[in-house]
Legacy VTK file of the C-alpha trace (Angstrom):
# vtk DataFile Version 3.0
C-alpha trace
ASCII
DATASET POLYDATA
POINTS 175 float
105.363 49.680 -98.290
107.356 51.533 -95.652
107.027 50.201 -92.150
108.000 51.552 -88.750
111.311 49.643 -88.744
112.417 51.466 -91.924
111.495 54.923 -90.660
113.001 54.733 -87.166
116.690 54.604 -88.330
116.096 57.605 -90.583
114.744 59.689 -87.695
117.681 58.629 -85.529
120.053 59.974 -88.184
118.117 63.234 -88.491
118.207 63.748 -84.720
122.016 63.781 -84.693
124.282 62.212 -82.133
126.520 64.921 -80.770
126.395 68.437 -79.447
127.918 71.243 -81.448
131.582 71.945 -80.872
131.784 75.019 -83.076
132.846 77.395 -80.335
135.690 79.786 -80.947
137.954 81.917 -78.814
137.658 85.673 -78.520
141.026 86.188 -80.221
140.079 83.954 -83.179
136.772 85.782 -83.588
138.480 89.174 -83.358
141.197 88.264 -85.871
138.659 86.878 -88.333
136.324 89.862 -87.988
139.070 92.459 -88.343
140.579 90.512 -91.243
137.272 90.421 -93.109
136.740 94.123 -92.431
140.154 95.121 -93.778
139.879 92.822 -96.795
136.349 93.857 -97.783
137.006 97.561 -97.138
140.024 97.365 -99.445
137.952 95.700 -102.176
135.191 98.284 -101.689
137.740 101.080 -102.028
138.974 99.535 -105.286
135.403 99.845 -106.567
135.225 103.476 -105.484
138.587 104.567 -106.870
138.591 102.672 -110.152
134.919 103.132 -111.099
134.841 99.389 -111.782
132.840 96.736 -109.981
135.032 94.928 -107.439
132.724 94.437 -104.491
130.498 91.428 -105.186
128.438 89.418 -102.715
130.326 86.151 -103.129
133.542 87.852 -101.985
132.031 88.623 -98.579
131.409 84.942 -97.951
134.814 83.979 -99.397
136.681 86.346 -97.103
134.756 85.003 -94.133
135.782 81.430 -94.972
139.427 82.358 -95.591
139.619 84.107 -92.206
137.563 81.623 -90.175
138.030 78.284 -91.952
141.737 78.841 -92.588
142.428 75.199 -91.697
139.622 73.673 -93.799
139.641 72.837 -97.516
137.010 75.509 -98.309
139.389 78.238 -97.155
142.526 77.130 -99.007
143.885 79.278 -101.874
143.423 76.545 -104.490
139.749 76.230 -103.626
139.084 79.962 -103.340
140.755 81.000 -106.587
139.941 77.846 -108.546
136.265 77.788 -107.691
135.739 81.459 -108.493
137.398 80.966 -111.887
135.459 77.783 -112.651
132.137 79.358 -111.694
132.824 82.486 -113.720
134.005 80.605 -116.783
130.926 78.389 -116.791
128.551 81.290 -116.185
129.974 83.457 -118.970
130.079 80.523 -121.392
126.449 79.571 -120.685
125.404 83.220 -120.857
127.068 83.696 -124.251
125.761 80.422 -125.677
122.234 80.258 -124.286
121.300 83.515 -122.541
120.298 84.085 -118.929
116.926 82.456 -118.378
116.209 80.791 -115.019
116.810 77.391 -116.637
120.229 78.490 -117.922
121.184 80.026 -114.561
120.240 76.747 -112.883
122.253 74.831 -115.469
125.285 77.068 -114.923
125.025 76.565 -111.169
124.624 72.805 -111.599
127.691 72.634 -113.859
129.652 74.838 -111.455
128.996 72.532 -108.517
129.829 69.447 -110.581
133.105 70.929 -111.835
134.126 72.183 -108.391
133.579 68.738 -106.928
135.374 66.971 -109.778
138.405 69.292 -109.578
138.581 69.311 -105.787
138.076 73.075 -105.614
134.962 73.144 -103.454
134.285 76.692 -102.216
130.530 77.397 -101.781
130.625 81.219 -102.076
131.683 80.887 -105.721
128.275 79.360 -106.430
126.939 82.908 -106.278
129.025 83.921 -109.288
126.837 82.317 -111.975
123.816 84.209 -110.659
125.742 87.486 -110.344
127.284 87.139 -113.807
124.183 85.961 -115.636
121.834 88.480 -114.029
124.324 91.270 -114.729
125.119 90.118 -118.259
128.870 90.383 -117.649
131.521 89.619 -120.272
134.761 87.635 -120.218
136.622 90.575 -118.677
134.591 90.037 -115.496
136.357 86.704 -115.015
139.673 88.514 -114.572
138.512 91.735 -112.971
136.938 91.481 -110.432
136.850 87.669 -110.080
140.486 86.550 -110.433
142.071 89.663 -108.959
139.458 89.809 -106.184
139.949 86.145 -105.235
143.722 86.637 -105.177
143.261 89.744 -103.017
141.205 87.750 -100.512
143.884 85.033 -100.378
146.663 87.617 -99.897
144.795 89.169 -96.976
144.267 85.655 -95.633
148.016 85.015 -95.835
148.814 88.141 -93.842
145.979 88.120 -91.284
145.960 84.386 -90.534
149.723 84.154 -90.152
149.761 86.999 -87.614
148.228 84.503 -85.171
151.013 82.414 -83.601
149.018 79.166 -83.759
147.804 79.465 -87.352
149.599 78.349 -90.501
147.898 79.473 -93.698
147.683 77.990 -96.212
147.741 74.312 -95.359
148.335 73.636 -99.059
148.430 75.513 -102.350
147.659 72.801 -104.881
LINES 1 176
175 0 1 2 3 4 5 6 7 8 9 10 11 12 13 14 15 16 17 18 19 20 21 22 23 24 25 26 27 28 29 30 31 32 33 34 35 36 37 38 39 40 41 42 43 44 45 46 47 48 49 50 51 52 53 54 55 56 57 58 59 60 61 62 63 64 65 66 67 68 69 70 71 72 73 74 75 76 77 78 79 80 81 82 83 84 85 86 87 88 89 90 91 92 93 94 95 96 97 98 99 100 101 102 103 104 105 106 107 108 109 110 111 112 113 114 115 116 117 118 119 120 121 122 123 124 125 126 127 128 129 130 131 132 133 134 135 136 137 138 139 140 141 142 143 144 145 146 147 148 149 150 151 152 153 154 155 156 157 158 159 160 161 162 163 164 165 166 167 168 169 170 171 172 173 174
């Protein structure tokens, strides 16, 4: 039986202890916003000029993290590129072996998260790839174009845009 003494500590944890400190400067917000615009516009133009799919939803979130969380693990090149490849590989493998039912999409997502955590390549936007790939029925080529080349493109823009700022150093690590 749960008593009041067991519940009170849980509610104290849920309440939190600190105020948010996630404020940013105008220049950081401007650099990130312009960087995402340039990066995503370039990827959109690749879609338009090559008649191939390049612009996928998970890339929007990835570019945002690379430009805004440049000093956090989720924005580092290893995590961005590695997680997109892991998620795509798992999704295409599950799709080819078992099809794209809701259970298989959930399994692919579950395996993606597990593998990202075990390899230290945690990058949440890549979790969208199994859904995108399995709902679209994409083949192995999708893992290289747009996934690999798109993730590398985002990192390259991150290298240029982030390092224009005198106080930023991107990446913090590669591997």
